[in-house]
C-alpha positions as CSV (number, residue, x, y, z in Angstrom):
1,M,32.1,-6.3,-54.3
2,P,31.6,-2.8,-52.7
3,L,34.0,-2.2,-49.7
4,G,32.5,-2.8,-46.5
5,S,29.3,-4.1,-47.7
6,S,27.5,-7.3,-46.4
7,A,28.6,-9.0,-49.6
8,V,25.2,-10.1,-50.6
9,V,26.4,-10.6,-54.2
10,A,29.4,-13.1,-54.0
11,A,32.7,-12.0,-55.4
12,P,34.5,-14.3,-57.9
13,W,36.2,-17.0,-56.0
14,R,39.7,-16.0,-57.2
15,D,39.3,-12.5,-55.7
16,D,38.2,-13.9,-52.3
17,A,41.1,-16.6,-52.6
18,K,43.7,-13.9,-53.2
19,V,42.5,-11.8,-50.2
20,M,42.5,-15.0,-48.0
21,G,46.0,-15.8,-49.1
22,L,47.5,-12.1,-48.6
23,V,45.9,-12.0,-45.0
24,G,47.0,-15.6,-44.2
25,M,50.5,-14.8,-45.3
26,A,50.5,-11.7,-43.1
27,H,49.1,-13.8,-40.1
28,A,51.7,-16.5,-40.5
29,S,54.5,-13.8,-40.3
30,S,52.8,-12.5,-37.0
31,H,52.9,-16.0,-35.4
32,F,56.3,-16.4,-36.8
33,S,57.3,-13.3,-34.6
34,H,56.1,-15.1,-31.4
35,L,59.2,-17.3,-31.6
36,L,61.9,-14.9,-32.6
37,L,63.2,-14.6,-29.1
38,P,62.3,-18.0,-27.4
39,L,63.9,-20.1,-30.2
40,M,67.2,-18.5,-29.4
41,F,67.1,-18.8,-25.4
42,P,69.6,-21.6,-25.4
43,V,72.1,-19.7,-27.6
44,F,71.5,-16.6,-25.4
45,M,72.1,-18.5,-22.2
46,Q,75.4,-19.9,-23.7
47,D,76.7,-16.7,-25.2
48,F,75.6,-14.2,-22.6
49,G,75.0,-16.4,-19.5
50,W,71.5,-15.1,-18.9
51,S,69.0,-17.1,-16.6
52,F,65.6,-18.7,-17.6
53,S,64.1,-16.0,-15.5
54,E,65.7,-13.3,-17.4
55,L,64.9,-14.8,-21.0
56,G,61.4,-15.5,-19.7
57,L,60.8,-11.9,-19.0
58,L,61.6,-11.1,-22.8
59,S,58.6,-13.2,-23.6
60,S,56.4,-11.5,-21.0
61,L,57.5,-8.2,-22.2
62,F,56.4,-9.1,-25.8
63,F,53.0,-10.2,-24.7
64,V,52.3,-7.2,-22.4
65,V,53.3,-5.0,-25.3
66,S,51.2,-7.0,-27.8
67,G,48.1,-7.3,-25.6
68,T,48.0,-3.6,-24.6
69,G,48.7,-2.5,-28.1
70,Q,46.0,-4.9,-29.6
71,A,43.4,-3.3,-27.6
72,C,44.4,0.0,-28.8
73,A,45.4,-0.9,-32.4
74,G,41.6,-1.4,-33.3
75,F,41.0,2.2,-33.0
76,V,43.9,3.1,-35.4
77,V,42.6,0.5,-37.7
78,D,39.0,2.0,-37.8
79,R,40.5,5.4,-38.2
80,V,43.1,5.0,-40.9
81,G,42.3,1.7,-42.5
82,A,43.8,-1.8,-42.1
83,R,46.3,-1.6,-45.0
84,P,48.7,1.1,-43.7
85,V,48.8,-0.5,-40.2
86,L,49.5,-3.9,-41.7
87,F,52.4,-2.4,-43.7
88,M,53.8,-0.7,-40.4
89,S,53.7,-4.0,-38.5
90,Q,55.9,-5.6,-41.1
91,M,58.3,-2.8,-40.9
92,L,58.4,-2.9,-37.0
93,F,59.1,-6.9,-37.5
94,M,61.9,-5.9,-39.9
95,A,63.3,-3.5,-37.3
96,A,63.1,-6.1,-34.6
97,C,65.1,-8.6,-36.5
98,L,67.8,-6.0,-37.6
99,L,68.2,-4.9,-34.1
100,A,68.6,-8.4,-32.9
101,F,71.3,-8.9,-35.4
102,T,73.4,-6.4,-33.6
103,A,72.5,-7.1,-30.1
104,D,75.1,-7.5,-27.4
105,S,73.2,-6.6,-24.2
106,Y,69.9,-7.5,-22.4
107,V,68.6,-4.0,-22.7
108,T,69.0,-4.3,-26.5
109,L,66.9,-7.5,-26.5
110,M,64.2,-6.1,-24.4
111,A,64.0,-3.3,-27.0
112,V,63.7,-6.2,-29.6
113,A,60.8,-7.6,-27.7
114,V,59.1,-4.3,-27.5
115,L,59.4,-3.8,-31.3
116,A,58.3,-7.3,-32.2
117,G,55.3,-6.9,-29.6
118,L,54.3,-3.6,-31.3
119,G,54.5,-5.2,-34.8
120,N,52.5,-8.0,-33.5
121,A,49.6,-6.0,-31.8
122,P,47.6,-4.9,-34.7
123,F,47.2,-8.2,-36.5
124,H,43.8,-9.3,-35.3
125,P,41.9,-6.2,-35.8
126,V,43.9,-5.6,-39.2
127,D,43.1,-9.2,-40.4
128,F,39.6,-9.5,-39.6
129,T,38.7,-6.0,-40.8
130,I,40.1,-6.9,-44.3
131,L,38.4,-10.4,-44.3
132,N,35.1,-8.9,-43.2
133,Q,35.2,-6.2,-45.8
134,R,36.8,-7.9,-48.7
135,V,35.5,-11.5,-48.5
136,S,32.0,-12.6,-49.5
137,T,29.9,-13.3,-46.4
138,A,29.2,-16.9,-47.7
139,R,32.8,-17.5,-47.7
140,L,33.9,-16.1,-44.4
141,G,33.9,-19.5,-42.9
142,Y,36.7,-20.6,-45.1
143,A,38.3,-17.4,-44.8
144,F,38.5,-17.7,-41.0
145,S,39.7,-21.4,-41.6
146,V,42.5,-20.2,-43.7
147,H,43.4,-17.5,-41.2
148,G,43.8,-20.1,-38.3
149,L,45.7,-22.6,-40.5
150,T,48.2,-20.0,-41.7
151,G,48.9,-18.7,-38.1
152,N,49.8,-22.4,-37.2
153,L,52.0,-22.7,-40.1
154,G,53.8,-19.6,-38.9
155,W,54.6,-21.3,-35.6
156,A,55.6,-24.5,-37.4
157,V,58.0,-22.8,-39.8
158,A,59.8,-20.7,-37.2
159,P,61.9,-23.6,-35.6
160,A,62.9,-25.1,-38.9
161,F,63.8,-21.7,-40.2
162,F,65.9,-20.6,-37.3
163,T,67.4,-24.2,-36.7
164,L,68.6,-24.3,-40.5
165,A,69.7,-20.5,-40.6
166,T,71.8,-20.8,-37.4
167,A,73.5,-24.1,-38.7
168,L,74.3,-22.4,-42.1
169,W,75.7,-19.2,-40.5
170,D,75.2,-18.2,-36.9
171,W,72.4,-16.9,-34.6
172,R,72.9,-13.3,-35.8
173,H,72.6,-13.9,-39.4
174,A,69.6,-16.0,-38.7
175,F,67.9,-12.8,-37.5
176,L,69.2,-11.0,-40.7
177,A,67.7,-13.7,-42.8
178,A,64.5,-13.4,-40.9
179,A,64.5,-9.6,-41.6
180,C,64.7,-10.4,-45.3
181,V,61.8,-12.7,-45.0
182,Y,59.7,-9.8,-43.5
183,A,60.9,-7.7,-46.4
184,V,59.7,-10.2,-49.0
185,V,56.2,-10.4,-47.2
186,L,56.0,-6.7,-47.1
187,A,56.9,-6.4,-50.9
188,V,54.1,-8.9,-51.7
189,L,51.6,-7.1,-49.6
190,V,52.5,-3.7,-51.3
191,W,52.4,-5.1,-54.8
192,N,48.8,-6.6,-54.0
193,R,47.7,-3.5,-52.0
194,A,44.5,-3.0,-54.1
195,H,43.2,-6.3,-52.5
196,L,43.7,-5.0,-49.0
197,L,42.0,-1.7,-49.1
198,T,39.3,-1.1,-46.4
199,T,36.9,1.6,-45.4
200,T,37.3,3.7,-42.2
201,S,34.7,4.5,-39.7
202,Q,34.4,8.1,-40.8
203,H,33.0,6.8,-44.2
204,S,30.1,4.9,-42.7
205,A,26.9,6.7,-42.4
206,S,24.2,3.9,-41.7
207,A,21.9,4.2,-38.9
208,D,23.5,1.3,-37.0
209,V,27.0,2.6,-37.0
210,V,28.6,2.8,-33.5
211,P,28.0,6.6,-32.6
212,S,31.3,7.0,-30.9
213,D,34.8,5.5,-30.4
214,L,34.0,4.1,-27.1
215,A,30.3,3.3,-27.3
216,F,31.0,-0.4,-28.3
217,M,32.5,-0.8,-24.9
218,R,29.1,-0.4,-23.4
219,L,27.7,-3.4,-25.2
220,P,27.6,-6.5,-22.9
221,V,28.3,-8.8,-25.9
222,V,31.8,-7.4,-26.3
223,W,32.9,-8.3,-22.8
224,W,31.2,-11.8,-23.3
225,C,33.5,-12.1,-26.3
226,F,36.5,-11.0,-24.2
227,G,35.6,-13.5,-21.5
228,F,35.5,-16.3,-24.0
229,F,38.9,-15.6,-25.4
230,L,40.5,-15.2,-22.0
231,L,39.1,-18.5,-20.7
232,S,39.6,-20.6,-23.7
233,T,43.3,-19.3,-23.9
234,V,43.9,-20.2,-20.5
235,T,43.4,-23.8,-21.4
236,L,45.5,-23.5,-24.5
237,A,48.4,-22.0,-22.4
238,V,48.1,-25.1,-20.0
239,V,48.7,-27.3,-23.0
240,Q,51.5,-25.4,-24.5
241,N,53.4,-24.7,-21.1
242,F,52.9,-27.8,-19.1
243,S,51.5,-30.6,-21.1
244,V,55.1,-32.1,-21.7
245,P,56.0,-32.2,-18.0
246,I,52.5,-33.5,-17.0
247,L,52.7,-36.4,-19.6
248,K,56.2,-37.1,-18.3
249,E,55.1,-37.4,-14.6
250,L,51.9,-39.0,-15.0
251,H,52.6,-41.5,-17.5
252,G,56.4,-41.9,-17.5
253,V,56.9,-41.2,-21.2
254,S,60.2,-39.8,-22.6
255,L,60.7,-36.1,-23.2
256,E,60.6,-36.8,-26.9
257,V,57.3,-38.7,-26.8
258,A,55.8,-36.0,-24.7
259,S,57.0,-33.3,-27.0
260,M,55.7,-35.2,-30.0
261,T,52.3,-35.4,-28.3
262,L,52.2,-31.6,-28.1
263,T,53.2,-31.3,-31.9
264,A,50.4,-33.7,-32.6
265,Y,47.9,-31.6,-30.7
266,M,49.0,-28.4,-32.9
267,L,48.8,-30.4,-35.9
268,F,45.4,-32.0,-35.1
269,G,44.2,-28.3,-34.1
270,A,45.2,-27.2,-37.6
271,L,43.3,-30.1,-39.3
272,G,40.4,-29.2,-37.1
273,M,40.4,-25.7,-38.4
274,L,40.3,-26.9,-41.9
275,V,37.3,-29.1,-41.2
276,G,35.9,-26.1,-39.1
277,G,35.9,-23.9,-42.1
278,F,33.3,-26.1,-43.9
279,V,31.3,-26.4,-40.7
280,A,31.3,-22.7,-40.2
281,A,30.3,-22.3,-43.9
282,R,27.6,-24.7,-43.6
283,F,26.1,-23.5,-40.3
284,P,26.7,-19.8,-40.1
285,A,23.6,-19.0,-38.0
286,M,24.6,-21.6,-35.3
287,S,28.3,-20.4,-34.8
288,D,27.8,-19.9,-31.1
289,R,26.3,-23.5,-30.8
290,V,29.1,-25.0,-32.9
291,V,31.6,-23.4,-30.6
292,A,29.9,-24.5,-27.5
293,A,29.8,-28.2,-28.7
294,C,33.6,-28.1,-29.8
295,M,34.7,-26.8,-26.5
296,S,32.5,-29.1,-24.5
297,S,33.9,-32.0,-26.3
298,A,37.5,-30.7,-25.8
299,A,36.8,-30.1,-22.1
300,I,35.5,-33.9,-21.7
301,L,38.4,-35.0,-23.6
302,M,41.0,-33.1,-21.4
303,A,39.2,-34.5,-18.3
304,L,39.7,-38.0,-19.6
305,C,43.4,-37.2,-20.1
306,A,43.5,-36.2,-16.5
307,S,41.8,-39.5,-15.4
308,G,44.6,-41.6,-17.0
309,L,41.6,-44.0,-18.0
310,F,43.1,-45.1,-21.3
311,G,46.7,-45.6,-20.1
312,H,49.8,-43.6,-21.4
313,I,49.3,-44.4,-25.1
314,G,45.5,-43.8,-25.2
315,T,46.0,-40.5,-23.4
316,L,48.4,-39.2,-25.9
317,W,46.0,-39.7,-28.5
318,V,42.9,-38.3,-26.6
319,L,45.0,-35.1,-26.0
320,A,45.7,-34.9,-29.8
321,M,42.0,-35.1,-30.5
322,T,41.5,-32.4,-27.8
323,G,43.3,-30.2,-30.2
324,F,41.1,-31.3,-33.2
325,A,38.0,-30.4,-31.3
326,V,39.2,-27.0,-30.5
327,G,40.3,-26.4,-33.9
328,V,37.0,-27.3,-35.5
329,G,35.5,-24.5,-33.3
330,G,38.0,-21.9,-34.5
331,P,36.3,-20.7,-37.6
332,S,32.9,-20.6,-36.1
333,R,34.4,-18.7,-32.9
334,D,35.7,-15.9,-35.5
335,L,32.2,-15.9,-37.2
336,M,30.6,-15.5,-33.8
337,I,32.7,-12.4,-33.1
338,K,31.8,-11.2,-36.5
339,K,28.1,-11.3,-35.8
340,A,28.7,-9.8,-32.3
341,T,30.6,-6.6,-33.9
342,P,28.7,-3.3,-34.7
343,K,29.2,-1.7,-38.0
344,G,31.9,0.8,-38.0
345,A,33.7,-0.8,-35.0
346,T,35.4,-3.8,-36.5
347,G,38.8,-2.9,-35.6
348,R,38.1,-1.6,-32.2
349,V,35.9,-4.7,-31.2
350,Y,38.4,-7.1,-32.6
351,G,41.3,-5.4,-30.8
352,L,39.7,-5.4,-27.4
353,V,38.3,-9.0,-27.7
354,Y,41.3,-10.7,-29.0
355,S,43.6,-9.0,-26.4
356,G,41.9,-11.7,-24.2
357,L,44.2,-14.0,-25.8
358,D,47.2,-12.1,-24.3
359,V,45.5,-11.9,-20.9
360,G,44.8,-15.6,-20.8
361,F,48.5,-16.5,-21.9
362,A,49.7,-14.0,-18.9
363,L,47.4,-15.5,-16.4
364,S,47.4,-19.2,-17.1
365,P,51.2,-19.8,-16.1
366,V,50.7,-18.0,-12.9
367,V,47.7,-19.9,-11.7
368,F,48.4,-23.3,-13.0
369,G,52.3,-22.9,-12.4
370,F,51.2,-22.8,-8.6
371,F,49.6,-26.4,-9.2
372,M,52.5,-27.6,-11.0
373,D,54.9,-26.6,-8.3
374,R,53.1,-28.7,-5.9
375,G,52.8,-31.6,-8.0
376,W,49.1,-31.5,-8.8
377,Y,49.4,-32.8,-12.4
378,S,46.0,-34.3,-12.8
379,A,44.5,-31.5,-11.1
380,T,46.1,-29.0,-13.6
381,L,44.4,-30.9,-16.4
382,L,41.2,-31.0,-14.7
383,G,41.3,-27.2,-14.0
384,A,42.2,-26.5,-17.6
385,A,39.1,-28.5,-18.6
386,F,36.9,-26.8,-16.0
387,V,38.1,-23.3,-17.5
388,L,37.2,-24.7,-20.9
389,L,33.6,-25.3,-19.8
390,L,33.3,-21.7,-18.4
391,S,34.3,-20.6,-21.9
392,V,31.2,-22.7,-23.3
393,V,29.0,-20.5,-21.1
394,A,30.6,-17.3,-22.5
395,A,30.1,-18.5,-26.1
396,L,26.5,-19.2,-25.3
397,G,26.3,-15.8,-23.7
398,V,27.6,-14.2,-26.8
399,G,24.9,-16.1,-29.0
400,R,22.0,-14.9,-26.7
401,R,23.3,-11.3,-26.8
402,T,24.0,-11.1,-30.6
403,S,21.7,-8.9,-32.3
404,V,23.3,-8.8,-35.9
405,P,22.1,-11.8,-38.2
406,A,24.3,-14.1,-39.8
């Protein structure tokens, strides 16, 4: 299959599967990096006496660097290709882990957050540039499903990895072990580098190529995509940050049960992504409507959680099903963005659009933290449901403005 082609002739399944696996492994390493520091917060409090505010600042620093870098990284990917940027990201993760191994001050951990944030920044433009160029068009729905699944696996593996490594050795050697994991991932990617090669924007000469580096920013559809990611992520951040205390206060369940419900939300979301891959492959031309239907269903389910209509046990299951609904829409969401992306600007568009994730993660705790401080627990869930409905409007707006055929 020619690089950068529309993949009219499908490549062998084995080739596409290998690309999906390599990109998925890299994506898992990216999500793994999100938890490098937060998982060690209790240890840092014990060893260094730092407060929650000080430690929370490290996470904020990570996402600020990642979000800013993601919007810029797309330009680099389009200029030099996805492969070298991917290799550099893995090396930055290794450097962050090695620096954490030697950390003895808060400033050092701030540097760790910056390095890890820089490593995490390019992953969406890198991953989707490789997938869009290397995987047959008919199988992109499956590719996006694998991409989402492996990201969730990265989140799931990190707590078990650091818990086990810290128990076997100590927290410093846990970071050293993580650096070794990133070294292995880098070695696998380098060994299979032929499957990760992409063309650059300079090599595109078709009439519909974006004429300049910043021309894509004048396209309204790009900002509708950005708005969709910002709005939908606000709701995800509410679930991640506040669902446990909300369930405890509204329904009187234990911390363990509330935490298990959040885990169920994530697992059902992963299952939804698996199902969503088949949905996206079956209905590629309807990706915006699939996304709108899934987000509308999730918003209704979240509003039902706020009502308490089903009691505490029923509410836990309804919240888990909310994750499933959002997950089903994931692969179609990525396909929707692909259709809205002009040729020659994949990295730039994905970098800008997916930086909406970081903006949403940054804004949500501030806005809904105000609600939580005042004990407005049901209003927090209702507000998150309302914002998710706004993301439906954004998804349909993307569909109306998409000129690239499926």
